[in-house]
C-alpha positions in Angstrom: -30.5 20.0 -4.0 -31.8 18.3 -7.2 -29.4 16.1 -9.3 -29.7 18.6 -12.2 -28.1 21.2 -10.0 -25.0 19.3 -8.9 -21.9 21.3 -9.8 -20.0 19.5 -12.6 -16.8 19.5 -10.4 -18.7 18.5 -7.2 -17.6 21.8 -5.5 -20.4 23.4 -3.6 -21.1 26.9 -2.2 -20.8 27.3 1.4 -24.7 27.8 1.9 -25.4 24.5 0.2 -23.1 22.7 2.5 -24.5 24.3 5.6 -28.0 23.5 4.3 -27.4 19.8 3.6 -30.3 17.4 3.2 -29.7 16.3 6.8 -29.8 19.8 8.1 -33.0 20.5 6.2 -34.5 17.3 7.7 -33.9 18.7 11.1 -30.4 17.5 12.3 -28.2 20.0 13.9 -24.6 20.7 12.7 -22.9 19.0 15.6 -24.8 15.8 15.2 -24.3 15.7 11.5 -20.5 16.2 11.7 -20.4 13.6 14.6 -22.1 11.0 12.6 -20.1 11.6 9.5 -16.8 11.6 11.3 -17.6 8.3 12.9 -18.3 6.8 9.6 -15.1 8.2 8.1 -13.3 6.5 11.0 -15.1 3.2 10.0 -13.7 3.6 6.4 -10.2 4.5 7.6 -10.0 1.6 9.9 -11.5 -1.1 7.6 -9.4 0.3 4.7 -6.2 0.1 6.8 -7.0 -3.6 7.4 -7.1 -4.2 3.6 -3.9 -2.4 3.2 -5.5 0.6 1.5 -4.3 4.1 1.7 -6.1 7.4 2.0 -4.3 8.5 -1.2 -6.1 5.6 -2.9 -9.3 3.7 -2.3 -10.0 4.9 1.1 -9.7 8.5 0.1 -11.9 8.0 -2.8 -14.5 6.3 -0.6 -14.5 9.3 1.7 -15.2 11.6 -1.2 -18.0 9.4 -2.5 -19.3 9.5 1.2 -19.4 13.3 1.5 -20.9 13.8 -2.0 -23.7 11.3 -1.3 -24.8 13.4 1.6 -25.1 16.5 -0.4 -28.2 14.7 -2.1 -29.5 12.5 0.7 -30.0 12.9 4.4 -28.6 10.8 7.1 -32.0 10.3 8.5 -33.0 8.5 5.3 -29.7 6.7 4.8 -27.7 6.0 8.0 -24.0 6.8 7.8 -22.5 3.3 8.7 -24.0 1.3 5.9 -23.3 4.1 3.4 -19.7 4.1 4.5 -19.4 0.2 3.8 -21.0 0.8 0.3 -18.5 3.6 -0.4 -15.6 1.3 0.5 -17.1 -1.5 -1.6 -17.4 1.0 -4.7 -14.1 2.7 -4.1 -12.3 -0.7 -4.1 -13.6 -1.5 -7.5 -13.1 2.1 -9.0 -9.5 2.3 -7.8 -8.8 -1.2 -9.1 -8.2 -2.7 -5.5 -11.5 -4.6 -5.2 -12.6 -6.5 -2.1 -15.6 -8.9 -2.0 -18.6 -7.4 -0.3 -18.5 -10.3 2.1 -15.0 -9.3 3.2 -16.1 -5.8 3.9 -19.1 -7.0 5.9 -17.2 -9.5 7.8 -14.6 -6.9 8.8 -17.4 -4.5 9.9 -19.1 -7.1 12.0 -15.7 -8.1 13.5 -14.5 -4.6 14.4 -17.7 -2.6 14.8 -20.3 -5.1 16.2 -21.6 -2.4 18.4 -22.7 -0.5 15.3 -23.7 -3.2 12.8 -26.3 -5.3 14.7 -27.4 -7.6 11.7 -26.2 -11.0 10.5 -23.6 -11.4 7.7 -26.0 -12.0 5.0 -28.4 -9.1 6.0 -25.3 -6.7 6.0 -24.2 -7.9 2.6 -27.7 -7.3 1.1 -27.7 -3.9 2.8 -24.3 -2.9 1.3 -25.1 -4.0 -2.1 -28.6 -2.2 -2.1 -26.9 0.9 -0.8 -24.3 0.7 -3.5 -27.0 1.0 -6.2 -28.4 4.1 -4.6 -24.8 5.5 -4.3 -24.1 4.8 -8.1 -27.3 6.7 -8.9 -26.5 9.6 -6.7 -23.0 10.2 -8.1 -24.2 9.6 -11.5 -21.5 6.9 -12.1 -18.9 9.7 -11.9 -15.8 7.8 -10.6 -13.4 10.8 -11.2 -11.6 11.5 -8.0 -8.7 13.8 -7.7 -7.1 13.7 -4.2 -4.7 16.4 -2.8 -1.8 13.9 -2.3 -0.3 14.0 -5.7 0.0 17.9 -5.4 1.8 17.5 -2.1 4.3 15.2 -4.0 4.6 17.6 -6.8 5.3 20.6 -4.5 7.9 18.7 -2.6 9.8 17.7 -5.8 9.5 21.3 -7.0 11.1 22.5 -3.8 14.0 20.0 -4.0 14.7 20.4 -7.7 13.9 24.0 -8.9 14.3 25.7 -5.5 17.1 23.5 -4.2 15.7 23.5 -0.7 17.3 20.9 1.7 15.8 17.4 1.0 15.6 16.7 4.7 13.7 19.9 5.4 11.2 19.2 2.6 10.6 15.7 3.8 9.9 17.0 7.2 7.2 19.4 5.7 5.8 16.5 3.7 5.6 14.4 6.8 3.6 17.1 8.5 1.3 18.0 5.5 0.3 14.3 4.8 -1.6 13.7 8.1 -3.2 17.1 7.6 -4.7 16.0 4.2 -5.6 12.6 5.9 -7.6 14.4 8.5 -9.2 16.8 6.2 -11.6 14.0 5.3 -13.1 14.5 8.7 -14.2 18.0 7.4 -16.3 19.2 4.4 -13.2 20.6 2.6 -13.4 18.1 -0.4 -16.9 19.6 -1.0 -15.9 23.2 -0.7 -12.5 23.5 -2.5 -10.6 21.8 -5.4 -7.9 19.2 -4.4 -5.1 21.4 -5.5 -6.1 24.3 -3.3 -6.5 22.0 -0.4 -3.0 20.7 -1.0 -1.5 24.2 -1.3 -3.2 25.4 1.7 -2.2 22.5 4.0 1.4 22.4 2.6 1.5 26.1 3.5 0.3 25.3 7.0 2.9 22.4 7.3 5.5 24.9 6.4 4.3 27.2 9.3 4.1 24.4 11.7 7.5 23.3 11.0 8.7 27.0 11.3 10.2 27.4 8.0 8.4 30.8 7.3 11.1 31.9 5.0 9.7 29.5 2.4 6.2 31.0 2.6 7.8 34.4 2.1 8.6 33.5 -1.4 4.9 32.9 -2.2 5.7 29.7 -3.9 2.1 28.8 -4.3 1.5 31.5 -7.0 3.2 29.1 -9.5 0.6 26.6 -8.9 -2.7 28.3 -8.1 -3.4 31.8 -9.4 -4.8 34.5 -7.3 -4.9 32.4 -4.1 -4.6 34.6 -1.2 -3.4 33.8 2.4 -6.9 34.7 3.7 -8.4 31.7 1.8 -5.6 29.4 2.8 -6.2 30.4 6.4 -9.9 29.6 6.1 -9.0 26.1 4.7 -6.4 25.5 7.3 -8.8 26.4 10.2 -11.2 23.7 9.0 -8.6 21.2 9.9 -7.3 22.9 13.0 -10.9 23.3 14.3 -11.3 19.5 14.0 -8.0 19.1 16.0 -9.3 21.5 18.7 -12.6 19.4 18.9 -10.8 16.1 19.2 -8.6 17.4 21.8 -11.3 18.8 24.0 -10.6 22.3 23.2 -6.8 22.3 23.3 -5.6 23.6 20.0 -2.7 22.4 18.0 -2.1 18.7 18.8 -2.0 16.3 16.0 -1.2 18.8 13.3 1.9 20.1 15.1 3.1 16.7 16.0 2.9 15.5 12.3 
């Protein structure tokens, strides 16, 4: 895909995602997802050590990462170094900057089995990769994450709909990790953040067995013409990830919140 054909909102058609540069270069889907998920895990763990949250710099880094690989292949730019550059850039764009040295040191301390270079070399690699990243995303730092919509729906439930506050908090506690784990999928490339938030909030309501709430079709006030089939499709992306992580046993992490 050429840069001139990048959607303005960075939302891609399913065929484009399935025919990513890595896939076109010969990598199968399983390996592509495995390498990407390992890199997302690196970003989550390093971000956590910095006190970053997925609803802030770490989430932005994950989105930059997914967008980057819609224009470049993993074969050309291995995921681990890209993940560090995404963290480096996101820290600055989200106004919680960390020195490149701090990121590189953390990577070498916690992922020495992946990063097999010295500190100076890794710092050079990260800064060089950041330049490629900036050119790829066209200096577009606009990142809208699903979390703010989750908070908005929760406030709406408590104020306008007068649902029990404890029940709503329970739903949020279930929805939040669903959004966290959505970064291990391609959802941020396929759907707008508000649609992801609506769908995973809808799933959280089902998992917490409050079906009477979904019977009100509350989401129609927030997203027009969003049918349950689309929400099911989005939810299954996350549920399929849990199935894979649990070795084929469905349900695990999502249901436990």
